[in-house]
C-alpha positions as CSV (number, residue, x, y, z in Angstrom):
1,X,4.4,135.0,-4.5
2,X,7.8,133.4,-4.3
3,X,9.3,136.6,-5.6
4,X,7.6,138.6,-2.9
5,X,8.9,136.2,-0.2
6,X,12.4,136.3,-1.7
7,X,12.5,140.1,-1.9
8,X,15.1,142.1,-0.1
9,X,15.0,143.0,3.5
10,X,13.1,146.1,4.6
11,X,15.0,149.4,4.4
12,X,16.8,150.6,7.4
13,X,14.1,153.2,8.1
14,X,12.0,150.4,9.5
15,X,9.3,150.8,6.8
16,X,8.4,147.5,5.1
17,X,8.7,147.5,1.4
18,X,6.9,145.0,-0.7
19,X,8.3,146.3,-4.0
20,X,9.4,143.4,-6.2
21,X,12.5,143.5,-8.3
22,X,11.3,143.6,-11.8
23,X,12.5,143.6,-15.4
24,X,10.6,144.5,-18.6
25,X,9.0,141.1,-18.8
26,X,7.6,141.3,-15.3
27,X,6.2,144.8,-15.8
28,X,4.6,143.7,-19.1
29,X,2.9,140.7,-17.4
30,X,1.6,143.0,-14.6
31,X,0.1,145.6,-16.9
32,X,-3.6,145.5,-17.4
33,X,-4.9,145.2,-20.9
34,X,-8.5,146.1,-20.0
35,X,-10.0,149.2,-18.3
36,X,-9.6,149.1,-14.5
37,X,-12.9,148.6,-12.7
38,X,-12.5,151.7,-10.7
39,X,-13.2,153.8,-13.8
40,X,-16.6,152.2,-14.4
41,X,-17.8,152.0,-10.7
42,X,-20.4,154.3,-9.4
43,X,-21.5,155.0,-5.8
44,X,-25.0,156.2,-5.1
45,X,-26.2,157.6,-1.8
46,X,-29.9,157.7,-0.9
47,X,-31.8,159.0,2.2
48,X,-35.5,158.5,2.8
49,X,-37.7,160.1,5.4
50,X,-40.2,157.3,5.7
51,X,-40.4,153.9,7.2
52,X,-40.1,150.9,4.8
53,X,-42.3,147.9,4.5
54,X,-39.9,145.0,5.1
55,X,-41.6,142.5,2.8
56,X,-41.7,145.0,-0.1
57,X,-38.1,145.9,0.6
58,X,-37.0,142.3,0.4
59,X,-38.9,141.9,-2.9
60,X,-37.3,145.0,-4.4
61,X,-33.8,144.0,-3.3
62,X,-34.3,140.5,-4.8
63,X,-35.5,142.1,-8.0
64,X,-32.5,144.5,-8.5
65,X,-29.9,141.9,-7.5
66,X,-31.3,139.1,-9.7
67,X,-32.9,141.2,-12.5
68,X,-30.3,140.4,-15.2
69,X,-30.9,136.6,-14.7
70,X,-34.7,137.0,-14.7
71,X,-34.7,139.4,-17.7
72,X,-32.7,136.9,-19.7
73,X,-35.3,134.2,-18.9
74,X,-38.2,136.6,-19.7
75,X,-39.6,136.4,-16.2
76,X,-42.1,139.0,-14.8
77,X,-42.8,139.2,-11.1
78,X,-45.7,140.8,-9.2
79,X,-45.6,142.2,-5.7
80,X,-47.8,140.1,-3.5
81,X,-49.5,143.1,-1.9
82,X,-50.0,145.2,-5.0
83,X,-51.1,144.8,-8.6
84,X,-48.1,146.9,-9.8
85,X,-45.8,144.9,-12.0
86,X,-42.1,145.0,-11.7
87,X,-41.0,145.1,-15.3
88,X,-37.6,144.1,-16.7
89,X,-36.0,146.1,-19.4
90,X,-32.7,146.3,-21.1
91,X,-31.4,149.2,-18.9
92,X,-32.2,147.7,-15.6
93,X,-30.9,144.3,-16.5
94,X,-27.5,145.8,-17.4
95,X,-27.1,147.3,-13.9
96,X,-24.5,145.4,-11.8
97,X,-24.7,146.0,-8.1
98,X,-21.5,144.9,-6.3
99,X,-22.2,146.2,-2.8
100,X,-25.0,147.8,-0.7
101,X,-25.1,148.9,2.9
102,X,-28.0,150.6,4.6
103,X,-29.8,151.5,7.8
104,X,-33.6,151.3,7.6
105,X,-36.5,152.4,9.6
106,X,-39.2,149.6,9.2
107,X,-42.9,150.1,9.7
108,X,-44.2,148.9,13.1
109,X,-40.7,148.0,14.3
110,X,-39.0,149.8,17.2
111,X,-35.5,148.7,16.1
112,X,-33.4,149.9,13.2
113,X,-32.6,147.3,10.5
114,X,-29.2,146.9,8.8
115,X,-28.7,145.9,5.1
116,X,-25.5,144.2,4.0
117,X,-25.2,143.1,0.4
118,X,-22.4,141.6,-1.7
119,X,-23.2,140.8,-5.4
120,X,-26.4,138.9,-5.3
121,X,-26.4,137.9,-1.7
122,X,-28.1,140.3,0.8
123,X,-29.2,140.2,4.4
124,X,-31.5,142.6,6.3
125,X,-31.1,142.1,10.1
126,X,-32.7,143.8,13.1
127,X,-30.1,145.8,14.9
128,X,-29.8,146.3,18.7
129,X,-30.4,150.0,18.4
130,X,-33.9,151.3,19.0
131,X,-35.3,154.2,16.9
132,X,-34.9,157.5,18.6
133,X,-32.5,156.2,21.3
134,X,-29.1,157.8,22.0
135,X,-27.4,155.1,19.8
136,X,-29.7,155.9,16.8
137,X,-27.5,158.3,14.7
138,X,-29.8,158.1,11.7
139,X,-31.7,161.3,12.4
140,X,-35.0,159.5,11.6
141,X,-33.8,158.8,8.0
142,X,-33.1,155.5,6.2
143,X,-29.7,155.7,4.5
144,X,-28.5,153.4,1.7
145,X,-25.3,153.3,-0.3
146,X,-25.1,151.3,-3.6
147,X,-21.9,150.6,-5.4
148,X,-21.9,149.1,-8.9
149,X,-21.7,149.8,-12.6
150,X,-24.3,151.0,-15.1
151,X,-26.4,152.1,-12.1
152,X,-29.6,154.0,-12.9
153,X,-30.2,156.4,-9.9
154,X,-33.8,157.2,-10.9
155,X,-34.8,153.5,-11.2
156,X,-33.2,152.5,-7.9
157,X,-34.7,155.5,-6.1
158,X,-38.1,154.9,-7.6
159,X,-37.9,151.2,-6.5
160,X,-37.0,152.1,-2.9
161,X,-39.8,154.7,-2.8
162,X,-42.3,152.0,-3.7
163,X,-41.4,150.0,-0.6
164,X,-43.7,152.0,1.7
């Protein structure tokens, strides 16, 4: 940081330059010895034409965000309103979800719901926009974006589809 603060003044063009003076040792220290994360990240985009059950959606999001911890502990969960088991397997436990955003239509609710998720923390909140109003740009669909590594599109989509 001190090198950055001590760097030369901006060029006369007025553009600010944050380029540090460097020598071979500086460049070697800045070089990454591992694969950059951008090469292993994947972004998935989902749309659904049905309204979600909020309780089931919360259970599913909890499952996919915490599945690697639970799989290591050998835990199995059951949905409270169904006898269907959510099973952990090696593939789903290796999924790493870094970020999710979404707009959901929820059963028996007039307002849209917003999903924000960072790593294993998520929040689904009621928005101020009413379904079908001029502010509702969803076109009647729920839209979700998932960013992570080792993502299994089919498993994630199947999980969302079970949240009816």
